[in-house]
NUPA-184977 format. One record per residue (C-alpha): x, y, z; residue number from 0; residue in three letters. Coordinates in Angstrom, 3 decimals, padded with zeros to 6 digits, always signed. Layout:
N
X; Y; Z; NUM; ALA
...
//
This chain:
367
-017.847; -004.178; +014.809; 0; UNK
-018.921; -002.098; +017.781; 1; UNK
-022.597; -001.208; +017.827; 2; UNK
-022.112; +002.533; +017.896; 3; UNK
-025.223; +003.329; +015.876; 4; UNK
-028.249; +001.789; +014.195; 5; UNK
-027.353; -001.570; +012.631; 6; UNK
-030.147; -001.184; +010.091; 7; UNK
-028.432; +001.852; +008.598; 8; UNK
-025.228; -000.148; +008.265; 9; UNK
-027.157; -002.878; +006.473; 10; UNK
-028.669; -000.286; +004.122; 11; UNK
-025.168; +000.888; +003.202; 12; UNK
-024.103; -002.744; +002.781; 13; UNK
-027.077; -003.281; +000.458; 14; UNK
-026.053; -000.258; -001.633; 15; UNK
-022.397; -001.299; -001.818; 16; UNK
-023.282; -004.847; -002.870; 17; UNK
-025.318; -003.935; -005.965; 18; UNK
-023.522; -005.493; -008.960; 19; UNK
-022.406; -003.192; -011.764; 20; UNK
-022.440; -000.010; -009.644; 21; UNK
-019.293; +001.983; -008.981; 22; UNK
-018.739; +004.794; -006.506; 23; UNK
-019.597; +007.490; -009.051; 24; UNK
-022.976; +005.766; -009.572; 25; UNK
-023.636; +005.599; -005.837; 26; UNK
-022.789; +009.266; -005.446; 27; UNK
-025.277; +010.186; -008.209; 28; UNK
-028.019; +008.177; -006.523; 29; UNK
-027.276; +009.702; -003.124; 30; UNK
-027.415; +013.214; -004.547; 31; UNK
-031.083; +012.516; -005.262; 32; UNK
-032.112; +010.148; -002.455; 33; UNK
-029.701; +011.441; +000.237; 34; UNK
-029.390; +008.142; +002.085; 35; UNK
-029.404; +004.447; +001.147; 36; UNK
-032.513; +003.704; +003.223; 37; UNK
-034.619; +006.100; +001.201; 38; UNK
-033.119; +004.744; -002.018; 39; UNK
-034.020; +001.216; -000.915; 40; UNK
-037.621; +002.247; -000.154; 41; UNK
-038.012; +003.916; -003.544; 42; UNK
-036.422; +000.979; -005.386; 43; UNK
-038.799; -001.505; -003.782; 44; UNK
-041.854; +000.777; -003.957; 45; UNK
-044.280; +001.596; -006.712; 46; UNK
-042.944; +005.028; -007.666; 47; UNK
-039.801; +003.777; -009.352; 48; UNK
-036.429; +005.462; -009.553; 49; UNK
-035.521; +008.727; -011.219; 50; UNK
-033.397; +008.258; -014.368; 51; UNK
-030.077; +009.416; -012.882; 52; UNK
-028.290; +006.312; -014.190; 53; UNK
-028.586; +004.152; -017.283; 54; UNK
-031.661; +001.935; -017.389; 55; UNK
-029.466; -001.149; -017.020; 56; UNK
-027.997; +000.140; -013.771; 57; UNK
-031.357; +001.314; -012.458; 58; UNK
-032.728; -002.152; -013.121; 59; UNK
-029.829; -003.611; -011.127; 60; UNK
-030.880; -001.411; -008.190; 61; UNK
-034.560; -002.366; -008.493; 62; UNK
-033.889; -006.096; -008.717; 63; UNK
-031.279; -006.247; -005.975; 64; UNK
-031.808; -008.099; -002.694; 65; UNK
-034.414; -007.452; -000.077; 66; UNK
-032.860; -006.093; +003.109; 67; UNK
-033.347; -009.437; +004.851; 68; UNK
-031.187; -011.136; +002.260; 69; UNK
-028.592; -008.376; +002.561; 70; UNK
-028.497; -009.108; +006.283; 71; UNK
-027.866; -012.794; +005.583; 72; UNK
-024.995; -011.931; +003.238; 73; UNK
-023.587; -009.438; +005.747; 74; UNK
-023.380; -012.096; +008.465; 75; UNK
-022.182; -014.776; +006.037; 76; UNK
-019.144; -012.714; +005.096; 77; UNK
-018.433; -011.811; +008.714; 78; UNK
-018.280; -015.520; +009.520; 79; UNK
-015.734; -015.880; +006.701; 80; UNK
-013.613; -013.079; +008.142; 81; UNK
-014.731; -010.299; +005.772; 82; UNK
-016.199; -007.280; +007.541; 83; UNK
-017.972; -004.200; +006.191; 84; UNK
-017.831; -000.598; +007.348; 85; UNK
-019.886; +002.254; +005.897; 86; UNK
-018.769; +005.843; +005.467; 87; UNK
-021.330; +006.791; +008.117; 88; UNK
-019.821; +004.473; +010.729; 89; UNK
-017.775; +006.356; +013.388; 90; UNK
-014.969; +003.827; +012.906; 91; UNK
-014.579; +004.617; +009.178; 92; UNK
-011.086; +006.099; +008.506; 93; UNK
-011.455; +009.850; +009.033; 94; UNK
-008.611; +010.672; +006.651; 95; UNK
-010.392; +008.916; +003.795; 96; UNK
-013.490; +011.074; +004.274; 97; UNK
-011.373; +014.083; +003.299; 98; UNK
-011.276; +013.063; -000.366; 99; UNK
-014.279; +013.918; -002.573; 100; UNK
-014.748; +010.415; -004.017; 101; UNK
-014.383; +008.420; -000.802; 102; UNK
-015.958; +004.943; -000.939; 103; UNK
-019.469; +004.614; +000.479; 104; UNK
-018.263; +001.489; +002.233; 105; UNK
-015.223; -000.725; +002.626; 106; UNK
-014.883; -004.489; +002.890; 107; UNK
-011.883; -005.701; +004.824; 108; UNK
-010.126; -008.721; +006.254; 109; UNK
-008.154; -008.274; +009.451; 110; UNK
-008.290; -004.823; +011.009; 111; UNK
-009.359; -001.397; +009.823; 112; UNK
-007.051; +001.595; +010.189; 113; UNK
-007.787; +003.335; +013.483; 114; UNK
-008.204; +007.077; +013.910; 115; UNK
-004.925; +007.525; +015.757; 116; UNK
-002.793; +005.502; +013.315; 117; UNK
-000.242; +007.344; +011.242; 118; UNK
+000.082; +005.885; +007.759; 119; UNK
+002.511; +006.335; +004.884; 120; UNK
+001.928; +004.855; +001.431; 121; UNK
+005.022; +003.177; -000.024; 122; UNK
+004.612; +002.425; -003.724; 123; UNK
+006.715; +001.729; -006.779; 124; UNK
+007.533; -000.369; -009.797; 125; UNK
+006.583; -004.024; -010.092; 126; UNK
+009.780; -004.901; -011.954; 127; UNK
+012.014; -003.131; -009.443; 128; UNK
+015.800; -003.140; -009.191; 129; UNK
+017.756; -004.777; -006.412; 130; UNK
+018.575; -001.329; -005.029; 131; UNK
+014.901; -000.324; -005.154; 132; UNK
+013.915; -003.470; -003.281; 133; UNK
+016.482; -002.791; -000.550; 134; UNK
+015.412; +000.837; -000.280; 135; UNK
+011.750; -000.127; +000.105; 136; UNK
+012.638; -002.700; +002.743; 137; UNK
+014.869; -000.402; +004.801; 138; UNK
+012.465; +002.528; +004.580; 139; UNK
+009.436; +000.455; +005.605; 140; UNK
+011.355; -001.221; +008.403; 141; UNK
+012.203; +002.188; +009.857; 142; UNK
+008.574; +003.302; +009.552; 143; UNK
+007.466; +000.195; +011.447; 144; UNK
+010.079; +000.730; +014.156; 145; UNK
+008.636; +004.204; +014.681; 146; UNK
+005.033; +003.000; +014.883; 147; UNK
+004.043; +004.194; +011.397; 148; UNK
+001.823; +001.868; +009.334; 149; UNK
+002.566; +001.167; +005.664; 150; UNK
-000.224; +001.302; +003.064; 151; UNK
+000.292; -000.170; -000.405; 152; UNK
-001.272; -002.390; -003.051; 153; UNK
+000.315; -005.817; -002.367; 154; UNK
+001.545; -005.875; -005.975; 155; UNK
+004.784; -007.479; -007.117; 156; UNK
+007.951; -005.500; -006.597; 157; UNK
+008.148; -002.426; -004.371; 158; UNK
+004.638; -002.781; -002.887; 159; UNK
+005.160; -006.330; -001.642; 160; UNK
+008.732; -005.715; -000.487; 161; UNK
+007.669; -002.680; +001.539; 162; UNK
+004.757; -004.460; +003.182; 163; UNK
+006.729; -007.614; +003.966; 164; UNK
+009.518; -005.575; +005.584; 165; UNK
+007.014; -003.612; +007.655; 166; UNK
+005.347; -006.747; +009.027; 167; UNK
+008.687; -008.486; +009.715; 168; UNK
+009.779; -005.423; +011.703; 169; UNK
+006.697; -005.775; +013.910; 170; UNK
+004.645; -003.022; +012.269; 171; UNK
+001.175; -002.855; +010.761; 172; UNK
+000.535; -002.761; +007.049; 173; UNK
-002.620; -002.447; +004.961; 174; UNK
-003.153; -003.567; +001.368; 175; UNK
-005.806; -001.970; -000.833; 176; UNK
-006.901; -004.408; -003.540; 177; UNK
-008.430; -004.060; -006.988; 178; UNK
-010.626; -007.094; -006.299; 179; UNK
-012.684; -008.480; -003.429; 180; UNK
-010.972; -008.562; -000.035; 181; UNK
-011.489; -012.328; +000.016; 182; UNK
-009.288; -012.788; -003.064; 183; UNK
-005.490; -012.925; -002.904; 184; UNK
-004.135; -011.088; -005.937; 185; UNK
-001.562; -011.788; -007.133; 186; UNK
-001.996; -015.355; -005.907; 187; UNK
+001.771; -015.767; -005.451; 188; UNK
+001.546; -013.293; -002.541; 189; UNK
-000.591; -015.653; -000.443; 190; UNK
+001.874; -015.590; +002.442; 191; UNK
+001.874; -011.800; +002.507; 192; UNK
-001.928; -011.702; +002.206; 193; UNK
-002.302; -013.870; +005.314; 194; UNK
+000.362; -011.906; +007.190; 195; UNK
-001.411; -008.620; +006.438; 196; UNK
-004.734; -010.012; +007.620; 197; UNK
-002.996; -010.834; +010.896; 198; UNK
-000.748; -007.777; +011.254; 199; UNK
-002.878; -005.084; +009.637; 200; UNK
-005.598; -005.506; +007.068; 201; UNK
-006.664; -006.190; +003.486; 202; UNK
-009.096; -003.543; +002.229; 203; UNK
-011.329; -003.185; -000.836; 204; UNK
-014.289; -001.138; -001.991; 205; UNK
-015.346; -004.063; -004.194; 206; UNK
-017.886; -006.605; -002.996; 207; UNK
-016.318; -009.944; -001.936; 208; UNK
-015.914; -012.303; -004.836; 209; UNK
-015.220; -009.497; -007.331; 210; UNK
-012.429; -010.637; -009.645; 211; UNK
-009.463; -008.353; -010.387; 212; UNK
-009.874; -006.227; -013.520; 213; UNK
-007.538; -003.720; -015.161; 214; UNK
-009.841; -000.740; -014.593; 215; UNK
-010.187; -001.533; -010.882; 216; UNK
-006.590; -000.639; -010.068; 217; UNK
-006.651; +003.078; -010.964; 218; UNK
-009.815; +003.253; -008.830; 219; UNK
-008.170; +001.618; -005.817; 220; UNK
-005.140; +003.948; -006.094; 221; UNK
-007.156; +006.898; -004.766; 222; UNK
-007.846; +004.860; -001.620; 223; UNK
-004.148; +004.068; -001.096; 224; UNK
-003.290; +007.767; -001.149; 225; UNK
-006.489; +008.761; +000.650; 226; UNK
-005.683; +006.565; +003.656; 227; UNK
-002.165; +007.977; +003.968; 228; UNK
-000.612; +011.165; +005.302; 229; UNK
+002.256; +010.952; +002.837; 230; UNK
+002.868; +009.005; -000.377; 231; UNK
+006.446; +007.853; -000.998; 232; UNK
+007.563; +006.626; -004.423; 233; UNK
+010.616; +004.347; -004.393; 234; UNK
+010.972; +003.574; -008.110; 235; UNK
+008.796; +004.372; -011.109; 236; UNK
+009.051; +004.667; -014.853; 237; UNK
+008.183; +007.902; -016.595; 238; UNK
+004.710; +006.549; -017.425; 239; UNK
+003.322; +004.179; -014.821; 240; UNK
+000.428; +003.430; -012.505; 241; UNK
+002.634; +004.512; -009.612; 242; UNK
+002.656; +008.079; -010.915; 243; UNK
-001.144; +007.980; -011.208; 244; UNK
-001.272; +007.357; -007.463; 245; UNK
+001.203; +010.188; -006.854; 246; UNK
-000.893; +012.580; -008.964; 247; UNK
-004.047; +011.540; -007.076; 248; UNK
-002.236; +012.173; -003.795; 249; UNK
-001.389; +015.723; -004.863; 250; UNK
-005.005; +016.337; -005.880; 251; UNK
-006.058; +015.103; -002.427; 252; UNK
-003.661; +017.492; -000.701; 253; UNK
-001.241; +014.776; +000.395; 254; UNK
+002.521; +015.305; +000.496; 255; UNK
+004.480; +013.276; -002.036; 256; UNK
+008.117; +012.236; -001.651; 257; UNK
+010.406; +010.275; -003.957; 258; UNK
+013.820; +008.636; -003.831; 259; UNK
+016.052; +010.145; -006.552; 260; UNK
+018.059; +008.052; -008.978; 261; UNK
+020.487; +008.281; -011.866; 262; UNK
+019.126; +009.861; -015.020; 263; UNK
+020.264; +006.818; -017.031; 264; UNK
+017.995; +004.478; -015.056; 265; UNK
+014.507; +004.044; -016.534; 266; UNK
+013.072; +003.149; -013.128; 267; UNK
+014.337; +006.428; -011.691; 268; UNK
+012.759; +008.584; -014.408; 269; UNK
+009.383; +008.788; -012.681; 270; UNK
+010.891; +009.670; -009.303; 271; UNK
+013.157; +012.299; -010.812; 272; UNK
+010.185; +013.814; -012.649; 273; UNK
+008.201; +014.043; -009.426; 274; UNK
+011.102; +015.779; -007.680; 275; UNK
+011.493; +018.175; -010.612; 276; UNK
+007.804; +019.052; -010.291; 277; UNK
+008.077; +019.792; -006.578; 278; UNK
+007.846; +016.491; -004.699; 279; UNK
+009.989; +016.079; -001.602; 280; UNK
+013.297; +014.284; -002.098; 281; UNK
+014.457; +011.573; +000.302; 282; UNK
+018.222; +011.311; +000.517; 283; UNK
+018.315; +010.337; +004.200; 284; UNK
+015.623; +008.168; +005.814; 285; UNK
+016.302; +009.433; +009.339; 286; UNK
+015.991; +013.025; +008.163; 287; UNK
+012.657; +012.225; +006.502; 288; UNK
+011.347; +010.635; +009.694; 289; UNK
+012.457; +013.555; +011.837; 290; UNK
+011.150; +016.216; +009.441; 291; UNK
+007.684; +014.658; +009.394; 292; UNK
+007.471; +014.002; +013.115; 293; UNK
+007.739; +010.210; +012.815; 294; UNK
+011.057; +009.686; +014.579; 295; UNK
+010.837; +008.534; +018.184; 296; UNK
+013.710; +008.323; +020.637; 297; UNK
+012.762; +004.761; +021.469; 298; UNK
+013.175; +003.751; +017.831; 299; UNK
+016.413; +005.617; +017.159; 300; UNK
+018.443; +003.561; +014.716; 301; UNK
+020.772; +001.193; +016.496; 302; UNK
+024.425; +001.151; +015.632; 303; UNK
+026.802; -001.586; +016.700; 304; UNK
+029.838; +000.095; +018.289; 305; UNK
+031.454; -003.300; +018.881; 306; UNK
+031.566; -004.246; +015.195; 307; UNK
+035.242; -004.536; +014.315; 308; UNK
+036.458; -005.021; +010.757; 309; UNK
+039.799; -006.352; +009.625; 310; UNK
+041.786; -004.177; +007.212; 311; UNK
+040.843; -006.359; +004.230; 312; UNK
+037.153; -006.198; +005.245; 313; UNK
+037.297; -002.396; +005.481; 314; UNK
+038.926; -002.250; +002.041; 315; UNK
+036.286; -004.417; +000.359; 316; UNK
+033.413; -002.722; +002.199; 317; UNK
+034.621; +000.703; +001.046; 318; UNK
+034.519; -000.491; -002.573; 319; UNK
+030.986; -001.858; -002.373; 320; UNK
+028.044; +000.285; -003.452; 321; UNK
+024.234; +000.154; -003.506; 322; UNK
+024.615; -000.828; -007.174; 323; UNK
+025.892; -004.371; -007.632; 324; UNK
+029.530; -004.993; -008.506; 325; UNK
+030.872; -008.294; -009.809; 326; UNK
+033.876; -010.182; -008.451; 327; UNK
+036.180; -009.120; -011.276; 328; UNK
+035.463; -005.439; -010.714; 329; UNK
+035.988; -005.756; -006.957; 330; UNK
+039.225; -007.698; -007.507; 331; UNK
+040.552; -004.897; -009.712; 332; UNK
+039.516; -002.177; -007.236; 333; UNK
+040.901; -003.935; -004.138; 334; UNK
+043.880; -005.669; -005.768; 335; UNK
+042.951; -008.822; -003.833; 336; UNK
+043.086; -012.314; -005.334; 337; UNK
+039.660; -013.817; -006.072; 338; UNK
+039.999; -016.572; -003.457; 339; UNK
+040.732; -014.020; -000.703; 340; UNK
+038.068; -011.607; -001.955; 341; UNK
+035.380; -014.294; -001.801; 342; UNK
+036.330; -015.105; +001.792; 343; UNK
+036.110; -011.440; +002.789; 344; UNK
+032.738; -011.067; +001.071; 345; UNK
+031.405; -014.108; +002.920; 346; UNK
+032.488; -012.557; +006.225; 347; UNK
+030.838; -009.236; +005.326; 348; UNK
+027.632; -011.102; +004.442; 349; UNK
+027.619; -012.794; +007.857; 350; UNK
+028.021; -009.382; +009.500; 351; UNK
+025.136; -007.993; +007.481; 352; UNK
+027.330; -005.543; +005.575; 353; UNK
+027.140; -007.117; +002.116; 354; UNK
+024.676; -009.160; +000.103; 355; UNK
+024.906; -011.218; -003.069; 356; UNK
+022.302; -009.719; -005.410; 357; UNK
+023.005; -012.218; -008.171; 358; UNK
+025.611; -014.850; -008.921; 359; UNK
+028.995; -013.262; -008.073; 360; UNK
+027.437; -009.793; -007.827; 361; UNK
+027.498; -007.956; -004.490; 362; UNK
+025.968; -004.827; -002.967; 363; UNK
+026.694; -002.820; +000.171; 364; UNK
+024.272; -003.133; +003.076; 365; UNK
+023.750; -000.487; +005.827; 366; UNK
//
C-alpha cells in the first residue's frame, strides 16, 4: 500500500475493523459519537470509559481489544500472508463504494483492489442455474472483459462462478466479495477460481481474516457487490432469492439494474421477469447493452469468421438448434436425418464451436 497519509491512522482503522462481534452498523454508531477511530481508541483505553451507544457486551469487546502495538503486529502478519487492509479514509479506497450510506469502514483483500478508473459491472444469478443461464453468463462476462470492464460477483456456485471464470479466461479482471474472511475460500470447491481471482483481480471482504462464513453475512456482503459496480446485471433468479436482494439494494444505491428475460414457465426466469416488469433494463442483445452504456470499444468489436463455411446438412442441423437443449430424437424428426448422420453433423458443429452437448445426447446452439 502506498504511503499516501499517516500510517497510524490506517492502523487505528484496522484496530476498529478487527474488533470481534462488531458489525458496520456498530462502528457507525461509535463514530457518530467519537468521530474517528483514534479518539475511540484513546477513550476505550483511558479512564473515562465509553458512552453506552452499544450493548454492554459490545462495549466490553471494544475496551478489551488489542493495544495499537498488537494491532500493528496483526496488520503486518496478514500482509505477509497476502491479505491487505484499506480504510475508508485511504485515498485508494474505491470511490464508488463511498457513495453508499453504509459503506464499510475498511476492507480486507487478497490480490488487487479496484482502482478509481476501473469500470465494473456486477453479474449475479442463481446457484442452481440452467445450461442456458450458464452460457449467457459466460458470453456476457467474456464480452465485458474484452471491452476492459471488470466483473464483480460473489464467487458462489452457478451464475456467479461462471461469470467470473469466463471473465478471467478472456483476460479480464474480476473481483469476488465474500461473506467470510478474505483468507477463506468459500465455497471450498471454487479453490481454482479463488486463486485465479487473487491473481487476475481480487478477493474482497469487510470481515476480519479468519471469519467463518455465516448465513447472515451474505445479505451484508451483497450491498458491497452492488456498491462497487456501476450496473448490476441479473442473469437468472427465482421469484424469491438472494439475487433479488442484491438487485433491490442496487436500486436503493442509485445503481442501474438490468436483467435477461426468460419464458414465464421457467422458475429461474421469474425473478428476472419481475425485475423487468418493475422497470429494470432488459438485455436482449449483449452488443446493444455494451454500446448503450458506453462499454463497447472498436478494438473489442465482436469478431466474426467470414471464412466459416457450412455444408448443407450442417446448416440444416444448426438452424434447428436452440439455446434450449434438444435431444437427438427431436433433432432427427426436425431434420429428417438418420441418427448416425445427425451425430456426425453434430460432432462437426461442436468442433466449429457452433454446438455443444449440454447433457447426454442433448445439444444446444452456440454463437
